[in-house]
All heavy atoms as TSV, in Angstrom:
chain	resi	resn	atom	element	x	y	z
A	1	MET	N	N	19.964	59.912	11.077
A	1	MET	CA	C	18.558	59.939	10.751
A	1	MET	C	C	18.332	59.732	9.263
A	1	MET	O	O	17.378	59.106	8.884
A	1	MET	CB	C	17.937	61.259	11.201
A	1	MET	CG	C	17.877	61.429	12.674
A	1	MET	SD	S	16.286	62.116	13.029
A	1	MET	CE	C	16.223	61.762	14.728
A	2	GLY	N	N	19.196	60.295	8.431
A	2	GLY	CA	C	19.063	60.088	7.004
A	2	GLY	C	C	19.267	58.632	6.634
A	2	GLY	O	O	18.789	58.152	5.631
A	3	ASP	N	N	19.989	57.934	7.468
A	3	ASP	CA	C	20.270	56.523	7.249
A	3	ASP	C	C	18.983	55.698	7.323
A	3	ASP	O	O	18.769	54.793	6.535
A	3	ASP	CB	C	21.277	56.046	8.291
A	3	ASP	CG	C	22.223	55.004	7.740
A	3	ASP	OD1	O	22.581	55.101	6.559
A	3	ASP	OD2	O	22.570	54.110	8.506
A	4	THR	N	N	18.098	56.007	8.284
A	4	THR	CA	C	16.866	55.241	8.437
A	4	THR	C	C	15.911	55.498	7.280
A	4	THR	O	O	15.224	54.602	6.835
A	4	THR	CB	C	16.164	55.583	9.765
A	4	THR	OG1	O	15.888	56.976	9.803
A	4	THR	CG2	C	17.005	55.171	10.944
A	5	THR	N	N	15.874	56.731	6.757
A	5	THR	CA	C	15.010	57.038	5.625
A	5	THR	C	C	15.464	56.244	4.411
A	5	THR	O	O	14.654	55.660	3.703
A	5	THR	CB	C	15.037	58.555	5.314
A	5	THR	OG1	O	14.664	59.252	6.484
A	5	THR	CG2	C	14.093	58.889	4.203
A	6	ASN	N	N	16.759	56.203	4.173
A	6	ASN	CA	C	17.295	55.452	3.054
A	6	ASN	C	C	17.012	53.966	3.221
A	6	ASN	O	O	16.664	53.275	2.270
A	6	ASN	CB	C	18.796	55.712	2.920
A	6	ASN	CG	C	19.355	55.152	1.631
A	6	ASN	OD1	O	18.617	54.932	0.679
A	6	ASN	ND2	N	20.645	54.918	1.616
A	7	ASN	N	N	17.150	53.474	4.442
A	7	ASN	CA	C	16.881	52.068	4.734
A	7	ASN	C	C	15.415	51.740	4.482
A	7	ASN	O	O	15.096	50.688	3.936
A	7	ASN	CB	C	17.279	51.752	6.179
A	7	ASN	CG	C	17.284	50.263	6.447
A	7	ASN	OD1	O	17.379	49.464	5.527
A	7	ASN	ND2	N	17.178	49.898	7.706
A	8	ASN	N	N	14.503	52.636	4.873
A	8	ASN	CA	C	13.073	52.416	4.641
A	8	ASN	C	C	12.763	52.381	3.153
A	8	ASN	O	O	11.948	51.576	2.700
A	8	ASN	CB	C	12.244	53.514	5.321
A	8	ASN	CG	C	12.184	53.344	6.819
A	8	ASN	OD1	O	12.435	52.256	7.332
A	8	ASN	ND2	N	11.870	54.416	7.523
A	9	GLU	N	N	13.399	53.262	2.385
A	9	GLU	CA	C	13.180	53.277	0.941
A	9	GLU	C	C	13.660	51.980	0.307
A	9	GLU	O	O	13.007	51.436	-0.583
A	9	GLU	CB	C	13.887	54.481	0.321
A	9	GLU	CG	C	13.250	55.808	0.664
A	9	GLU	CD	C	14.035	56.998	0.121
A	9	GLU	OE1	O	14.945	56.779	-0.714
A	9	GLU	OE2	O	13.736	58.115	0.532
A	10	VAL	N	N	14.795	51.484	0.775
A	10	VAL	CA	C	15.329	50.225	0.258
A	10	VAL	C	C	14.388	49.081	0.603
A	10	VAL	O	O	14.109	48.216	-0.236
A	10	VAL	CB	C	16.747	49.963	0.816
A	10	VAL	CG1	C	17.208	48.551	0.501
A	10	VAL	CG2	C	17.719	50.989	0.284
A	11	GLN	N	N	13.858	49.082	1.827
A	11	GLN	CA	C	12.928	48.027	2.242
A	11	GLN	C	C	11.654	48.084	1.411
A	11	GLN	O	O	11.123	47.053	1.004
A	11	GLN	CB	C	12.612	48.155	3.727
A	11	GLN	CG	C	13.731	47.714	4.637
A	11	GLN	CD	C	13.375	47.879	6.106
A	11	GLN	OE1	O	12.433	48.567	6.448
A	11	GLN	NE2	N	14.163	47.233	6.957
A	12	LYS	N	N	11.130	49.280	1.167
A	12	LYS	CA	C	9.904	49.425	0.362
A	12	LYS	C	C	10.148	48.937	-1.057
A	12	LYS	O	O	9.329	48.223	-1.630
A	12	LYS	CB	C	9.440	50.877	0.349
A	12	LYS	CG	C	8.842	51.339	1.642
A	12	LYS	CD	C	8.427	52.800	1.558
A	12	LYS	CE	C	7.936	53.293	2.907
A	12	LYS	NZ	N	7.585	54.719	2.866
A	13	LYS	N	N	11.286	49.324	-1.647
A	13	LYS	CA	C	11.614	48.905	-3.003
A	13	LYS	C	C	11.774	47.390	-3.060
A	13	LYS	O	O	11.269	46.737	-3.969
A	13	LYS	CB	C	12.883	49.598	-3.477
A	13	LYS	CG	C	13.209	49.345	-4.919
A	13	LYS	CD	C	14.415	50.146	-5.360
A	13	LYS	CE	C	14.721	49.869	-6.827
A	13	LYS	NZ	N	15.905	50.577	-7.289
A	14	SER	N	N	12.439	46.832	-2.064
A	14	SER	CA	C	12.635	45.392	-2.007
A	14	SER	C	C	11.296	44.668	-1.867
A	14	SER	O	O	11.069	43.644	-2.506
A	14	SER	CB	C	13.551	45.032	-0.843
A	14	SER	OG	O	13.661	43.639	-0.714
A	15	PHE	N	N	10.421	45.232	-1.041
A	15	PHE	CA	C	9.100	44.629	-0.854
A	15	PHE	C	C	8.321	44.642	-2.163
A	15	PHE	O	O	7.717	43.645	-2.555
A	15	PHE	CB	C	8.327	45.378	0.228
A	15	PHE	CG	C	6.899	44.935	0.368
A	15	PHE	CD1	C	6.592	43.737	0.990
A	15	PHE	CD2	C	5.868	45.699	-0.147
A	15	PHE	CE1	C	5.270	43.312	1.108
A	15	PHE	CE2	C	4.556	45.284	-0.033
A	15	PHE	CZ	C	4.260	44.098	0.595
A	16	ILE	N	N	8.339	45.774	-2.864
A	16	ILE	CA	C	7.593	45.896	-4.120
A	16	ILE	C	C	8.169	44.966	-5.178
A	16	ILE	O	O	7.428	44.319	-5.922
A	16	ILE	CB	C	7.586	47.364	-4.591
A	16	ILE	CG1	C	6.737	48.191	-3.622
A	16	ILE	CG2	C	7.040	47.489	-6.005
A	16	ILE	CD1	C	6.792	49.681	-3.851
A	17	GLU	N	N	9.484	44.858	-5.249
A	17	GLU	CA	C	10.106	43.932	-6.192
A	17	GLU	C	C	9.735	42.486	-5.865
A	17	GLU	O	O	9.457	41.693	-6.757
A	17	GLU	CB	C	11.617	44.113	-6.189
A	17	GLU	CG	C	12.089	45.386	-6.837
A	17	GLU	CD	C	13.580	45.615	-6.690
A	17	GLU	OE1	O	14.244	44.824	-5.980
A	17	GLU	OE2	O	14.067	46.587	-7.282
A	18	GLY	N	N	9.732	42.145	-4.582
A	18	GLY	CA	C	9.337	40.802	-4.172
A	18	GLY	C	C	7.890	40.523	-4.491
A	18	GLY	O	O	7.531	39.431	-4.936
A	19	LEU	N	N	7.054	41.525	-4.286
A	19	LEU	CA	C	5.634	41.385	-4.595
A	19	LEU	C	C	5.432	41.168	-6.085
A	19	LEU	O	O	4.643	40.305	-6.496
A	19	LEU	CB	C	4.894	42.648	-4.132
A	19	LEU	CG	C	3.387	42.596	-4.078
A	19	LEU	CD1	C	2.917	41.571	-3.060
A	19	LEU	CD2	C	2.848	43.970	-3.707
A	20	ALA	N	N	6.151	41.928	-6.906
A	20	ALA	CA	C	6.043	41.786	-8.356
A	20	ALA	C	C	6.500	40.405	-8.807
A	20	ALA	O	O	5.859	39.778	-9.671
A	20	ALA	CB	C	6.850	42.871	-9.049
A	21	SER	N	N	7.582	39.907	-8.228
A	21	SER	CA	C	8.062	38.580	-8.629
A	21	SER	C	C	7.087	37.485	-8.207
A	21	SER	O	O	6.890	36.512	-8.932
A	21	SER	CB	C	9.453	38.313	-8.062
A	21	SER	OG	O	9.400	38.151	-6.668
A	22	GLU	N	N	6.473	37.631	-7.049
A	22	GLU	CA	C	5.476	36.649	-6.613
A	22	GLU	C	C	4.218	36.718	-7.476
A	22	GLU	O	O	3.591	35.703	-7.768
A	22	GLU	CB	C	5.105	36.866	-5.144
A	22	GLU	CG	C	6.199	36.502	-4.169
A	22	GLU	CD	C	6.570	35.033	-4.221
A	22	GLU	OE1	O	5.673	34.182	-4.361
A	22	GLU	OE2	O	7.775	34.740	-4.131
A	23	TYR	N	N	3.858	37.919	-7.889
A	23	TYR	CA	C	2.663	38.096	-8.723
A	23	TYR	C	C	2.839	37.387	-10.063
A	23	TYR	O	O	1.892	36.845	-10.614
A	23	TYR	CB	C	2.393	39.583	-8.938
A	23	TYR	CG	C	1.120	39.873	-9.684
A	23	TYR	CD1	C	-0.115	39.771	-9.065
A	23	TYR	CD2	C	1.138	40.246	-11.024
A	23	TYR	CE1	C	-1.288	40.024	-9.734
A	23	TYR	CE2	C	-0.027	40.504	-11.708
A	23	TYR	CZ	C	-1.237	40.397	-11.066
A	23	TYR	OH	O	-2.391	40.651	-11.747
A	24	LYS	N	N	4.069	37.363	-10.568
A	24	LYS	CA	C	4.345	36.696	-11.844
A	24	LYS	C	C	4.208	35.182	-11.727
A	24	LYS	O	O	4.007	34.497	-12.726
A	24	LYS	CB	C	5.743	37.059	-12.330
A	24	LYS	CG	C	5.862	38.486	-12.769
A	24	LYS	CD	C	7.286	38.818	-13.175
A	24	LYS	CE	C	7.420	40.300	-13.506
A	24	LYS	NZ	N	8.807	40.670	-13.821
A	25	LYS	N	N	4.289	34.644	-10.509
A	25	LYS	CA	C	4.207	33.197	-10.304
A	25	LYS	C	C	2.768	32.693	-10.232
A	25	LYS	O	O	2.545	31.485	-10.231
A	25	LYS	CB	C	4.921	32.812	-9.006
A	25	LYS	CG	C	6.408	33.047	-9.037
A	25	LYS	CD	C	7.019	32.681	-7.692
A	25	LYS	CE	C	8.485	33.032	-7.620
A	25	LYS	NZ	N	9.047	32.717	-6.292
A	26	ILE	N	N	1.801	33.600	-10.166
A	26	ILE	CA	C	0.403	33.194	-10.032
A	26	ILE	C	C	-0.055	32.478	-11.298
A	26	ILE	O	O	0.179	32.951	-12.408
A	26	ILE	CB	C	-0.511	34.410	-9.768
A	26	ILE	CG1	C	-0.151	35.065	-8.448
A	26	ILE	CG2	C	-1.976	34.001	-9.787
A	26	ILE	CD1	C	-0.889	36.362	-8.168
A	27	VAL	N	N	-0.706	31.344	-11.125
A	27	VAL	CA	C	-1.276	30.608	-12.247
A	27	VAL	C	C	-2.789	30.788	-12.162
A	27	VAL	O	O	-3.442	30.260	-11.261
A	27	VAL	CB	C	-0.909	29.109	-12.177
A	27	VAL	CG1	C	-1.541	28.354	-13.322
A	27	VAL	CG2	C	0.592	28.938	-12.168
A	28	TRP	N	N	-3.329	31.566	-13.078
A	28	TRP	CA	C	-4.752	31.855	-13.062
A	28	TRP	C	C	-5.516	30.690	-13.683
A	28	TRP	O	O	-5.094	30.116	-14.692
A	28	TRP	CB	C	-5.040	33.136	-13.826
A	28	TRP	CG	C	-4.381	34.321	-13.206
A	28	TRP	CD1	C	-3.242	34.936	-13.611
A	28	TRP	CD2	C	-4.814	35.014	-12.030
A	28	TRP	NE1	N	-2.936	35.975	-12.774
A	28	TRP	CE2	C	-3.878	36.058	-11.800
A	28	TRP	CE3	C	-5.880	34.874	-11.158
A	28	TRP	CZ2	C	-4.004	36.937	-10.729
A	28	TRP	CZ3	C	-5.996	35.749	-10.106
A	28	TRP	CH2	C	-5.077	36.761	-9.889
A	29	PRO	N	N	-6.675	30.321	-13.116
A	29	PRO	CA	C	-7.461	29.214	-13.678
A	29	PRO	C	C	-8.115	29.640	-14.992
A	29	PRO	O	O	-8.356	30.823	-15.232
A	29	PRO	CB	C	-8.516	28.943	-12.605
A	29	PRO	CG	C	-8.647	30.229	-11.879
A	29	PRO	CD	C	-7.291	30.878	-11.920
A	30	THR	N	N	-8.420	28.639	-15.809
A	30	THR	CA	C	-9.098	28.926	-17.061
A	30	THR	C	C	-10.568	29.227	-16.781
A	30	THR	O	O	-11.093	28.936	-15.701
A	30	THR	CB	C	-9.012	27.732	-18.020
A	30	THR	OG1	O	-9.699	26.623	-17.434
A	30	THR	CG2	C	-7.569	27.357	-18.309
A	31	GLN	N	N	-11.235	29.808	-17.770
A	31	GLN	CA	C	-12.643	30.155	-17.604
A	31	GLN	C	C	-13.480	28.888	-17.390
A	31	GLN	O	O	-14.430	28.887	-16.607
A	31	GLN	CB	C	-13.135	30.923	-18.828
A	31	GLN	CG	C	-14.521	31.503	-18.662
A	31	GLN	CD	C	-14.920	32.377	-19.837
A	31	GLN	OE1	O	-14.217	32.461	-20.834
A	31	GLN	NE2	N	-16.052	33.024	-19.719
A	32	ASP	N	N	-13.124	27.811	-18.066
A	32	ASP	CA	C	-13.854	26.552	-17.925
A	32	ASP	C	C	-13.720	26.006	-16.502
A	32	ASP	O	O	-14.693	25.536	-15.914
A	32	ASP	CB	C	-13.309	25.536	-18.936
A	32	ASP	CG	C	-14.136	24.273	-18.987
A	32	ASP	OD1	O	-15.386	24.395	-19.032
A	32	ASP	OD2	O	-13.544	23.176	-18.976
A	33	THR	N	N	-12.532	26.094	-15.939
A	33	THR	CA	C	-12.304	25.631	-14.567
A	33	THR	C	C	-13.121	26.457	-13.579
A	33	THR	O	O	-13.720	25.902	-12.651
A	33	THR	CB	C	-10.809	25.728	-14.216
A	33	THR	OG1	O	-10.068	24.964	-15.158
A	33	THR	CG2	C	-10.538	25.222	-12.818
A	34	VAL	N	N	-13.155	27.763	-13.783
A	34	VAL	CA	C	-13.922	28.634	-12.885
A	34	VAL	C	C	-15.402	28.291	-12.952
A	34	VAL	O	O	-16.088	28.229	-11.925
A	34	VAL	CB	C	-13.672	30.117	-13.233
A	34	VAL	CG1	C	-14.600	31.020	-12.445
A	34	VAL	CG2	C	-12.237	30.494	-12.986
A	35	LYS	N	N	-15.914	28.043	-14.153
A	35	LYS	CA	C	-17.326	27.678	-14.309
A	35	LYS	C	C	-17.641	26.375	-13.568
A	35	LYS	O	O	-18.626	26.290	-12.841
A	35	LYS	CB	C	-17.686	27.522	-15.787
A	35	LYS	CG	C	-17.851	28.811	-16.525
A	35	LYS	CD	C	-18.223	28.547	-17.972
A	35	LYS	CE	C	-18.279	29.831	-18.773
A	35	LYS	NZ	N	-18.604	29.571	-20.186
A	36	LYS	N	N	-16.782	25.368	-13.764
A	36	LYS	CA	C	-17.007	24.068	-13.125
A	36	LYS	C	C	-16.973	24.184	-11.599
A	36	LYS	O	O	-17.810	23.615	-10.908
A	36	LYS	CB	C	-15.962	23.057	-13.591
A	36	LYS	CG	C	-16.160	22.596	-15.006
A	36	LYS	CD	C	-15.075	21.620	-15.409
A	36	LYS	CE	C	-15.224	21.179	-16.842
A	36	LYS	NZ	N	-14.156	20.260	-17.261
A	37	GLN	N	N	-16.001	24.933	-11.086
A	37	GLN	CA	C	-15.890	25.078	-9.641
A	37	GLN	C	C	-17.044	25.893	-9.069
A	37	GLN	O	O	-17.519	25.615	-7.968
A	37	GLN	CB	C	-14.544	25.708	-9.279
A	37	GLN	CG	C	-13.384	24.780	-9.537
A	37	GLN	CD	C	-12.033	25.397	-9.221
A	37	GLN	OE1	O	-11.930	26.586	-8.927
A	37	GLN	NE2	N	-10.989	24.602	-9.284
A	38	THR	N	N	-17.511	26.892	-9.813
A	38	THR	CA	C	-18.653	27.690	-9.367
A	38	THR	C	C	-19.904	26.828	-9.291
A	38	THR	O	O	-20.664	26.894	-8.317
A	38	THR	CB	C	-18.884	28.880	-10.316
A	38	THR	OG1	O	-17.702	29.677	-10.357
A	38	THR	CG2	C	-20.057	29.718	-9.867
A	39	ILE	N	N	-20.118	26.011	-10.296
A	39	ILE	CA	C	-21.283	25.112	-10.296
A	39	ILE	C	C	-21.187	24.127	-9.138
A	39	ILE	O	O	-22.183	23.854	-8.446
A	39	ILE	CB	C	-21.404	24.392	-11.651
A	39	ILE	CG1	C	-21.802	25.401	-12.740
A	39	ILE	CG2	C	-22.403	23.251	-11.592
A	39	ILE	CD1	C	-21.727	24.869	-14.155
A	40	ALA	N	N	-20.002	23.592	-8.890
A	40	ALA	CA	C	-19.813	22.649	-7.783
A	40	ALA	C	C	-20.124	23.308	-6.447
A	40	ALA	O	O	-20.788	22.711	-5.586
A	40	ALA	CB	C	-18.393	22.103	-7.792
A	41	VAL	N	N	-19.683	24.546	-6.254
A	41	VAL	CA	C	-19.948	25.253	-5.000
A	41	VAL	C	C	-21.437	25.525	-4.850
A	41	VAL	O	O	-22.006	25.339	-3.767
A	41	VAL	CB	C	-19.131	26.569	-4.938
A	41	VAL	CG1	C	-19.609	27.456	-3.809
A	41	VAL	CG2	C	-17.663	26.263	-4.788
A	42	LEU	N	N	-22.087	25.959	-5.918
A	42	LEU	CA	C	-23.523	26.243	-5.845
A	42	LEU	C	C	-24.325	24.985	-5.541
A	42	LEU	O	O	-25.230	25.004	-4.691
A	42	LEU	CB	C	-24.006	26.878	-7.147
A	42	LEU	CG	C	-23.517	28.297	-7.416
A	42	LEU	CD1	C	-23.946	28.751	-8.800
A	42	LEU	CD2	C	-24.024	29.246	-6.357
A	43	LEU	N	N	-24.005	23.888	-6.225
A	43	LEU	CA	C	-24.730	22.640	-5.978
A	43	LEU	C	C	-24.509	22.115	-4.566
A	43	LEU	O	O	-25.460	21.655	-3.909
A	43	LEU	CB	C	-24.328	21.585	-7.007
A	43	LEU	CG	C	-24.806	21.826	-8.436
A	43	LEU	CD1	C	-24.278	20.742	-9.370
A	43	LEU	CD2	C	-26.326	21.889	-8.499
A	44	SER	N	N	-23.280	22.186	-4.091
A	44	SER	CA	C	-23.022	21.699	-2.734
A	44	SER	C	C	-23.684	22.609	-1.692
A	44	SER	O	O	-24.159	22.128	-0.660
A	44	SER	CB	C	-21.521	21.581	-2.469
A	44	SER	OG	O	-20.890	22.834	-2.593
A	45	SER	N	N	-23.771	23.902	-1.973
A	45	SER	CA	C	-24.450	24.818	-1.051
A	45	SER	C	C	-25.951	24.518	-0.993
A	45	SER	O	O	-26.545	24.514	0.090
A	45	SER	CB	C	-24.245	26.267	-1.486
A	45	SER	OG	O	-22.887	26.619	-1.430
A	46	VAL	N	N	-26.550	24.269	-2.145
A	46	VAL	CA	C	-27.975	23.933	-2.179
A	46	VAL	C	C	-28.213	22.602	-1.469
A	46	VAL	O	O	-29.163	22.471	-0.682
A	46	VAL	CB	C	-28.487	23.890	-3.638
A	46	VAL	CG1	C	-29.873	23.284	-3.726
A	46	VAL	CG2	C	-28.491	25.295	-4.232
A	47	ALA	N	N	-27.359	21.620	-1.721
A	47	ALA	CA	C	-27.516	20.315	-1.074
A	47	ALA	C	C	-27.388	20.444	0.438
A	47	ALA	O	O	-28.192	19.875	1.187
A	47	ALA	CB	C	-26.470	19.334	-1.614
A	48	LEU	N	N	-26.406	21.200	0.899
A	48	LEU	CA	C	-26.232	21.390	2.342
A	48	LEU	C	C	-27.427	22.132	2.929
A	48	LEU	O	O	-27.900	21.795	4.019
A	48	LEU	CB	C	-24.939	22.150	2.617
A	48	LEU	CG	C	-24.593	22.369	4.087
A	48	LEU	CD1	C	-24.427	21.034	4.801
A	48	LEU	CD2	C	-23.334	23.197	4.207
A	49	GLY	N	N	-27.941	23.121	2.212
A	49	GLY	CA	C	-29.133	23.837	2.673
A	49	GLY	C	C	-30.330	22.919	2.803
A	49	GLY	O	O	-31.097	23.012	3.769
A	50	LEU	N	N	-30.500	22.027	1.843
A	50	LEU	CA	C	-31.613	21.067	1.905
A	50	LEU	C	C	-31.445	20.097	3.079
A	50	LEU	O	O	-32.413	19.789	3.778
A	50	LEU	CB	C	-31.722	20.296	0.588
A	50	LEU	CG	C	-32.232	21.102	-0.602
A	50	LEU	CD1	C	-32.134	20.263	-1.880
A	50	LEU	CD2	C	-33.661	21.552	-0.371
A	51	ILE	N	N	-30.237	19.630	3.298
A	51	ILE	CA	C	-29.984	18.723	4.420
A	51	ILE	C	C	-30.291	19.420	5.742
A	51	ILE	O	O	-30.956	18.846	6.617
A	51	ILE	CB	C	-28.521	18.218	4.393
A	51	ILE	CG1	C	-28.321	17.279	3.211
A	51	ILE	CG2	C	-28.146	17.535	5.695
A	51	ILE	CD1	C	-26.873	16.925	2.931
A	52	ILE	N	N	-29.861	20.658	5.885
A	52	ILE	CA	C	-30.133	21.403	7.109
A	52	ILE	C	C	-31.623	21.637	7.283
A	52	ILE	O	O	-32.160	21.514	8.389
A	52	ILE	CB	C	-29.349	22.728	7.117
A	52	ILE	CG1	C	-27.856	22.445	7.260
A	52	ILE	CG2	C	-29.828	23.655	8.229
A	52	ILE	CD1	C	-26.972	23.662	7.077
A	53	ALA	N	N	-32.331	21.951	6.190
A	53	ALA	CA	C	-33.775	22.183	6.267
A	53	ALA	C	C	-34.511	20.915	6.689
A	53	ALA	O	O	-35.432	20.965	7.519
A	53	ALA	CB	C	-34.294	22.676	4.920
A	54	VAL	N	N	-34.112	19.769	6.141
A	54	VAL	CA	C	-34.755	18.497	6.503
A	54	VAL	C	C	-34.481	18.168	7.969
A	54	VAL	O	O	-35.403	17.772	8.709
A	54	VAL	CB	C	-34.276	17.364	5.571
A	54	VAL	CG1	C	-34.697	16.002	6.089
A	54	VAL	CG2	C	-34.808	17.580	4.164
A	55	LEU	N	N	-33.252	18.331	8.406
A	55	LEU	CA	C	-32.930	18.068	9.808
A	55	LEU	C	C	-33.694	19.015	10.734
A	55	LEU	O	O	-34.193	18.598	11.779
A	55	LEU	CB	C	-31.425	18.200	10.049
A	55	LEU	CG	C	-30.554	17.088	9.479
A	55	LEU	CD1	C	-29.084	17.427	9.661
A	55	LEU	CD2	C	-30.893	15.767	10.130
A	56	ASP	N	N	-33.816	20.272	10.340
A	56	ASP	CA	C	-34.561	21.239	11.129
A	56	ASP	C	C	-36.026	20.825	11.245
A	56	ASP	O	O	-36.613	20.884	12.328
A	56	ASP	CB	C	-34.444	22.626	10.492
A	56	ASP	CG	C	-35.143	23.691	11.303
A	56	ASP	OD1	O	-34.884	23.778	12.517
A	56	ASP	OD2	O	-35.942	24.455	10.709
A	57	PHE	N	N	-36.600	20.379	10.127
A	57	PHE	CA	C	-37.999	19.934	10.149
A	57	PHE	C	C	-38.165	18.719	11.064
A	57	PHE	O	O	-39.108	18.661	11.862
A	57	PHE	CB	C	-38.457	19.588	8.732
A	57	PHE	CG	C	-39.847	19.051	8.672
A	57	PHE	CD1	C	-40.935	19.893	8.818
A	57	PHE	CD2	C	-40.069	17.697	8.478
A	57	PHE	CE1	C	-42.222	19.391	8.773
A	57	PHE	CE2	C	-41.344	17.181	8.434
A	57	PHE	CZ	C	-42.439	18.035	8.575
A	58	ILE	N	N	-37.258	17.768	10.968
A	58	ILE	CA	C	-37.342	16.562	11.793
A	58	ILE	C	C	-37.208	16.918	13.272
A	58	ILE	O	O	-37.965	16.419	14.116
A	58	ILE	CB	C	-36.263	15.542	11.368
A	58	ILE	CG1	C	-36.595	14.988	9.984
A	58	ILE	CG2	C	-36.136	14.415	12.387
A	58	ILE	CD1	C	-35.475	14.160	9.370
A	59	ILE	N	N	-36.289	17.784	13.607
A	59	ILE	CA	C	-36.090	18.175	15.008
A	59	ILE	C	C	-37.309	18.934	15.526
A	59	ILE	O	O	-37.777	18.678	16.639
A	59	ILE	CB	C	-34.799	19.009	15.152
A	59	ILE	CG1	C	-33.587	18.109	14.910
A	59	ILE	CG2	C	-34.714	19.665	16.518
A	59	ILE	CD1	C	-32.281	18.857	14.768
A	60	LYS	N	N	-37.841	19.847	14.719
A	60	LYS	CA	C	-39.043	20.574	15.146
A	60	LYS	C	C	-40.216	19.619	15.356
A	60	LYS	O	O	-40.962	19.742	16.321
A	60	LYS	CB	C	-39.428	21.632	14.103
A	60	LYS	CG	C	-38.611	22.871	14.156
A	60	LYS	CD	C	-39.124	23.883	13.142
A	60	LYS	CE	C	-38.288	25.126	13.139
A	60	LYS	NZ	N	-38.763	26.107	12.162
A	61	PHE	N	N	-40.382	18.675	14.437
A	61	PHE	CA	C	-41.474	17.701	14.561
A	61	PHE	C	C	-41.288	16.873	15.832
A	61	PHE	O	O	-42.248	16.647	16.577
A	61	PHE	CB	C	-41.495	16.788	13.328
A	61	PHE	CG	C	-42.585	15.775	13.360
A	61	PHE	CD1	C	-43.900	16.142	13.117
A	61	PHE	CD2	C	-42.303	14.444	13.635
A	61	PHE	CE1	C	-44.911	15.201	13.143
A	61	PHE	CE2	C	-43.300	13.495	13.669
A	61	PHE	CZ	C	-44.616	13.873	13.415
A	62	GLY	N	N	-40.052	16.453	16.100
A	62	GLY	CA	C	-39.787	15.655	17.300
A	62	GLY	C	C	-40.025	16.452	18.572
A	62	GLY	O	O	-40.609	15.936	19.536
A	63	ILE	N	N	-39.619	17.693	18.607
A	63	ILE	CA	C	-39.839	18.519	19.791
A	63	ILE	C	C	-41.319	18.794	20.004
A	63	ILE	O	O	-41.819	18.745	21.145
A	63	ILE	CB	C	-39.041	19.836	19.687
A	63	ILE	CG1	C	-37.546	19.531	19.833
A	63	ILE	CG2	C	-39.479	20.842	20.729
A	63	ILE	CD1	C	-36.648	20.733	19.633
A	64	ASP	N	N	-42.042	19.036	18.920
A	64	ASP	CA	C	-43.490	19.238	19.044
A	64	ASP	C	C	-44.185	17.992	19.593
A	64	ASP	O	O	-45.102	18.090	20.418
A	64	ASP	CB	C	-44.093	19.617	17.684
A	64	ASP	CG	C	-43.777	21.046	17.282
A	64	ASP	OD1	O	-43.355	21.837	18.161
A	64	ASP	OD2	O	-43.930	21.363	16.080
A	65	ARG	N	N	-43.753	16.833	19.121
A	65	ARG	CA	C	-44.370	15.574	19.611
A	65	ARG	C	C	-44.059	15.377	21.099
A	65	ARG	O	O	-44.905	14.902	21.852
A	65	ARG	CB	C	-43.819	14.369	18.826
A	65	ARG	CG	C	-44.184	14.379	17.359
A	65	ARG	CD	C	-45.579	13.949	17.104
A	65	ARG	NE	N	-45.668	12.513	17.371
A	65	ARG	CZ	C	-46.808	11.858	17.396
A	65	ARG	NH1	N	-47.917	12.473	17.162
A	65	ARG	NH2	N	-46.811	10.579	17.656
A	66	ILE	N	N	-42.854	15.730	21.524
A	66	ILE	CA	C	-42.479	15.565	22.937
A	66	ILE	C	C	-43.249	16.534	23.810
A	66	ILE	O	O	-43.749	16.170	24.878
A	66	ILE	CB	C	-40.955	15.757	23.105
A	66	ILE	CG1	C	-40.199	14.600	22.468
A	66	ILE	CG2	C	-40.584	15.862	24.585
A	66	ILE	CD1	C	-38.699	14.828	22.390
A	67	LEU	N	N	-43.382	17.778	23.376
A	67	LEU	CA	C	-44.017	18.790	24.200
A	67	LEU	C	C	-45.529	18.638	24.263
A	67	LEU	O	O	-46.151	19.044	25.249
A	67	LEU	CB	C	-43.667	20.187	23.681
A	67	LEU	CG	C	-42.190	20.592	23.850
A	67	LEU	CD1	C	-41.957	21.968	23.273
A	67	LEU	CD2	C	-41.782	20.552	25.309
A	68	VAL	N	N	-46.145	18.077	23.241
A	68	VAL	CA	C	-47.604	17.893	23.223
A	68	VAL	C	C	-48.012	16.825	24.225
A	68	VAL	O	O	-49.020	16.943	24.896
A	68	VAL	CB	C	-48.099	17.562	21.807
A	68	VAL	CG1	C	-49.547	17.119	21.816
A	68	VAL	CG2	C	-47.894	18.740	20.896
A	69	ARG	N	N	-47.237	15.805	24.389
A	69	ARG	CA	C	-47.612	14.722	25.296
A	69	ARG	C	C	-47.396	15.060	26.695
A	69	ARG	O	O	-46.914	15.704	27.364
A	69	ARG	CB	C	-46.825	13.457	24.942
A	69	ARG	CG	C	-47.282	12.910	23.627
A	69	ARG	CD	C	-46.567	11.635	23.336
A	69	ARG	NE	N	-47.095	11.136	22.058
A	69	ARG	CZ	C	-46.897	9.950	21.633
A	69	ARG	NH1	N	-46.191	9.096	22.319
A	69	ARG	NH2	N	-47.382	9.550	20.492
């Protein structure tokens, strides 16, 4: 039974060491890159929202025209 406790401790230590080594490999983006990507996401979200709104208006108008006749 003491063997499994020791094995678990070794696995936890190995996991933490592996996690630390992987964390050191992370390449963080520069502030300028984050700003550019944030602006790109916001603009594309607004554009997609506008496209959906226009399509929704067209579909509603078409359904109203069909149902009125």
